[in-house]
C-alpha positions in Angstrom: 0.0 0.0 0.0 1.4 3.7 -0.5 0.5 6.3 2.0 -1.1 9.7 0.0 1.2 12.4 1.2 1.0 13.8 4.0 -2.5 12.0 5.2 -3.3 8.7 6.6 -4.7 7.7 3.8 -3.1 4.0 2.8 -4.2 3.2 -0.8 -2.9 0.5 -3.4 -0.8 1.3 -6.3 -3.7 1.4 -9.0 -6.4 4.0 -8.4 -9.3 2.7 -10.3 -11.2 5.1 -12.6 -15.1 5.3 -12.1 -15.5 7.6 -15.1 -16.5 4.4 -17.4 -19.3 3.2 -14.7 -22.7 4.5 -16.2 -21.3 5.2 -19.4 -19.4 2.5 -21.4 -20.1 0.2 -18.5 -23.3 -0.9 -17.0 -24.1 -1.7 -13.7 -23.6 -5.2 -14.1 -20.0 -5.0 -15.7 -19.3 -2.3 -13.2 -19.8 -4.5 -10.5 -18.1 -7.4 -12.2 -14.7 -4.6 -12.6 -15.1 -3.6 -8.9 -15.2 -7.1 -7.3 -12.1 -8.2 -9.4 -10.1 -5.1 -8.1 -11.2 -5.6 -4.3 -10.6 -9.2 -4.9 -6.7 -8.1 -6.5 -6.7 -6.2 -3.2 -7.5 -2.9 -4.7 -9.2 -0.6 -2.2 -8.9 3.2 -4.2 -11.9 4.4 -6.3 -11.9 7.8 -8.2 -14.8 9.1 -9.3 -17.0 12.5 -9.6 -20.5 13.8 -9.4 -20.2 14.8 -13.1 -19.9 11.5 -14.2 -21.7 11.1 -16.6 -23.8 13.5 -17.3 -22.6 14.2 -21.0 -24.5 10.8 -21.9 -27.7 10.8 -23.6 -30.3 10.2 -20.8 -28.0 10.7 -17.9 -28.0 13.5 -15.3 -24.8 13.2 -13.6 -23.9 11.2 -10.7 -24.5 7.7 -12.4 -21.0 6.3 -11.3 -21.3 7.2 -8.0 -24.5 5.3 -7.5 -22.8 2.5 -9.0 -20.4 2.6 -6.8 -22.5 3.1 -3.6 -24.6 0.4 -5.0 -21.5 -2.0 -4.9 -19.9 -0.9 -1.5 -23.9 -1.6 0.0 -24.6 -5.0 -1.7 -21.1 -6.1 0.0 -20.6 -4.3 2.9 -17.2 -3.1 2.5 -17.2 0.7 2.7 -14.8 0.8 5.6 -11.9 -1.3 3.5 -12.7 1.7 0.4 -11.1 4.7 0.1 -13.2 6.5 -2.0 -12.4 10.0 -4.0 -15.1 12.0 -5.7 -15.2 15.6 -7.2 -17.3 18.9 -6.8 -17.6 22.0 -9.4 -18.7 20.6 -13.2 -21.7 19.1 -12.8 -24.5 21.4 -14.0 -26.4 23.0 -12.3 -23.7 22.7 -9.3 -20.8 24.5 -11.2 -18.1 26.3 -9.3 -16.7 26.5 -6.0 -18.9 28.3 -4.0 -19.4 27.2 -0.6 -23.2 26.4 -1.6 -22.6 24.7 -4.6 -19.7 22.8 -2.4 -22.4 22.3 0.4 -25.1 21.0 -1.9 -22.7 18.8 -4.2 -21.2 17.0 -1.2 -24.6 15.7 0.2 -25.6 14.7 -3.2 -22.3 12.7 -3.5 -23.0 11.0 -0.3 -26.4 10.2 -0.6 -25.8 8.7 -4.1 -22.3 7.4 -2.9 -24.7 5.5 0.2 -22.2 6.8 2.8 -22.0 9.5 5.7 -17.9 10.6 4.6 -15.7 11.2 1.3 -12.3 10.2 2.0 -10.8 12.4 -0.7 -13.1 15.4 -2.2 -11.6 17.3 -5.2 -12.2 20.4 -6.8 -13.0 19.1 -9.7 -11.9 22.4 -11.9 -11.0 26.0 -10.3 -13.6 28.7 -9.9 -11.7 32.1 -10.6 -15.0 33.7 -9.9 -14.9 32.7 -6.1 -12.2 33.8 -3.7 -10.1 31.2 -3.1 -10.6 31.4 0.9 -14.5 31.0 0.6 -13.7 27.7 -1.1 -11.3 26.6 1.2 -13.3 27.6 4.2 -16.7 25.3 2.9 -14.2 22.3 2.2 -12.5 23.3 6.0 -16.0 23.3 7.7 -16.7 19.8 5.5 -13.8 18.2 7.0 -14.6 19.3 10.6 -18.3 17.8 10.1 -16.4 14.8 9.4 -18.4 14.3 5.8 -14.8 14.9 4.5 -11.1 13.5 5.2 -8.9 14.8 2.8 -9.1 17.8 0.0 -7.6 18.0 -3.4 -7.2 20.3 -6.4 -7.9 18.7 -10.1 -7.1 20.6 -13.3 -5.5 23.9 -11.5 -2.7 25.9 -12.7 0.5 26.3 -10.8 -0.2 29.9 -9.6 -3.3 28.7 -8.9 -2.3 25.7 -6.8 0.0 27.6 -4.7 -2.2 30.7 -4.3 -4.6 28.1 -2.6 -2.1 26.7 -0.6 -0.8 30.0 0.5 -3.8 30.7 1.3 -4.7 27.9 3.5 -1.6 28.3 5.7 -2.5 31.9 6.3 -5.9 31.3 7.2 -5.4 27.7 8.9 -7.6 26.2 6.8 -8.1 22.7 5.4 -5.2 22.2 2.8 -4.9 20.3 -0.5 -3.3 17.3 -0.1 -3.2 16.0 -3.8 -3.3 17.1 -7.5 -5.1 15.4 -9.8 -4.3 16.1 -13.7 -3.7 15.0 -17.2 -0.2 13.3 -17.2 1.1 10.2 -19.2 3.9 9.1 -21.4 2.9 10.8 -24.6 1.3 13.9 -22.8 4.7 15.2 -20.2 4.2 19.0 -20.8 1.3 20.3 -19.2 3.0 18.6 -15.7 6.6 18.7 -16.0 7.7 21.9 -15.2 5.7 24.6 -13.0 2.9 22.3 -11.7 5.1 19.5 -11.0 7.5 22.2 -8.6 4.4 23.6 -7.1 3.3 19.9 -6.1 7.0 18.7 -5.2 8.3 22.0 -2.7 4.6 21.9 -0.9 4.5 18.3 -0.1 1.6 16.8 -2.2 1.0 14.2 -4.4 0.2 13.8 -7.8 -2.6 11.3 -9.2 -2.6 11.0 -13.4 -5.7 10.8 -15.0 -5.4 9.9 -18.9 -2.7 7.5 -17.3 -3.3 5.6 -20.5 -4.1 8.4 -23.4 -7.1 7.2 -24.0 -5.9 4.2 -24.8 -3.0 4.9 -27.4 -0.6 3.3 -24.5 -2.1 -0.3 -24.1 -0.6 -0.2 -27.4 -4.1 -1.5 -29.4 -4.0 1.7 -31.6 -1.4 0.6 -34.3 -0.3 2.3 -37.4 -3.5 1.1 -39.9 -5.5 -0.2 -37.6 -9.3 0.3 -36.8 -10.3 0.2 -33.1 -14.1 1.1 -32.6 -14.9 3.2 -29.5 -15.6 6.0 -27.4 -12.0 7.0 -26.9 -10.4 6.1 -30.4 -10.3 9.5 -31.6 -8.6 10.7 -28.9 -6.1 7.9 -29.0 -5.6 8.4 -32.2 -4.0 11.6 -32.4 -0.8 10.2 -30.7 -0.1 8.0 -34.2 2.7 9.9 -35.3 6.4 9.2 -35.7 7.0 9.8 -32.0 4.0 7.9 -30.7 5.1 5.0 -33.0 8.7 4.8 -31.4 6.9 5.3 -28.1 5.0 2.1 -28.8 8.1 0.3 -30.0 10.1 0.5 -26.8 6.8 -0.2 -24.9 6.6 -3.3 -26.8 10.4 -4.6 -26.3 10.2 -3.5 -22.7 6.7 -5.5 -22.1 8.5 -8.5 -23.8 11.4 -8.5 -21.8 9.2 -8.5 -18.7 6.5 -11.0 -20.2 3.8 -8.0 -19.2 1.3 -6.1 -21.1 2.7 -2.8 -22.7 -0.7 -1.1 -20.5 1.5 -2.6 -17.6 4.9 -0.8 -18.7 3.2 2.5 -19.8 1.4 2.5 -15.8 4.7 1.8 -14.5 6.5 4.4 -15.9 4.0 7.2 -14.6 3.9 5.6 -11.2 8.1 5.7 -11.6 7.9 9.9 -11.8 8.9 12.3 -9.4 5.9 13.3 -7.3 3.5 10.7 -8.4 1.7 8.7 -6.1 -0.9 6.4 -8.6 -1.9 6.3 -11.5 -5.6 6.4 -12.0 -6.9 4.1 -14.8 -10.2 2.5 -15.7 -11.5 -0.6 -16.9 -14.8 -0.9 -19.3 -14.9 -4.8 -19.0 -13.4 -7.3 -16.3 -11.8 -8.6 -19.0 -9.0 -5.4 -19.4 -8.8 -5.4 -15.8 -5.2 -7.8 -15.2 -3.3 -5.5 -17.5 -3.7 -2.7 -15.4 -2.9 -4.5 -12.3 0.3 -5.8 -13.8 1.5 -3.0 -12.5 1.5 -3.5 -9.1 4.6 -5.6 -9.0 6.3 -4.5 -12.2 9.6 -2.8 -11.6 11.3 -1.1 -14.8 15.1 -1.1 -14.6 16.9 2.6 -14.4 17.6 2.3 -18.3 14.3 1.5 -19.1 12.9 4.1 -17.4 15.6 6.8 -19.0 15.2 5.4 -22.4 11.2 5.5 -22.1 11.8 9.5 -20.6 14.1 10.0 -23.8 11.7 8.7 -26.9 8.7 10.8 -25.1 10.8 13.7 -24.6 
């Protein structure tokens, strides 16, 4: 297990993304994935109130509802670490105190629980003073509804400003940052944002860890892959992307593991990263993800992947 920064949260090396639950995975398939993840020792599940309001017929909260039903059916809430988010589900947009309060109560109801272990500001809100936002999060922690808070999709400047505000006012402090980061998308995080995370003792929990599936190796030159994420993955099929896949193929063959596992292991080995977030639409996809938990890449393998993806 891995300790999340300065918290007492001990989590599995792979955080299971819940964005597919209620979207590309129905409730039965979601239960199968969740059961297999828990049976493998997994305990860290990431979701959001906004998942998946963009789907026709959905209104948001579908992922939380499925996770809540699963925990209630299995009676395992106390053994799970649940992360969810607020600020991006219409009409509860932004980080005003009233929005946080309402969003949190709605999430707790859907999750069938009395607390959220890690509660994220899903997107920054430039119109609400950070002191107001952090004050609302602080109150939620004091009320026992939230254990720790995190930031998601913040710039380096805004994250540092929030941390400074917490310190100056004695309010709860973000312990983690969730952000877009993977082997083919490094520039957004490596640099000022990572420096803020490192300097302030936070941890990083990257999403899109597999670049919409590109880093599983299933997208190849000339291949046709159907699915909700195919378009996002296809943009990486250039000379650089193909070179990265070639190196991933060689390293995965040397270790006898999936390309997926090597991609996640590289990410997990990066400075500040605690656990990558990855999702499985069907239970058959989960073993390739879980292989990363026992995979130790050599220094030369990490260096080579770093060079070809720079």
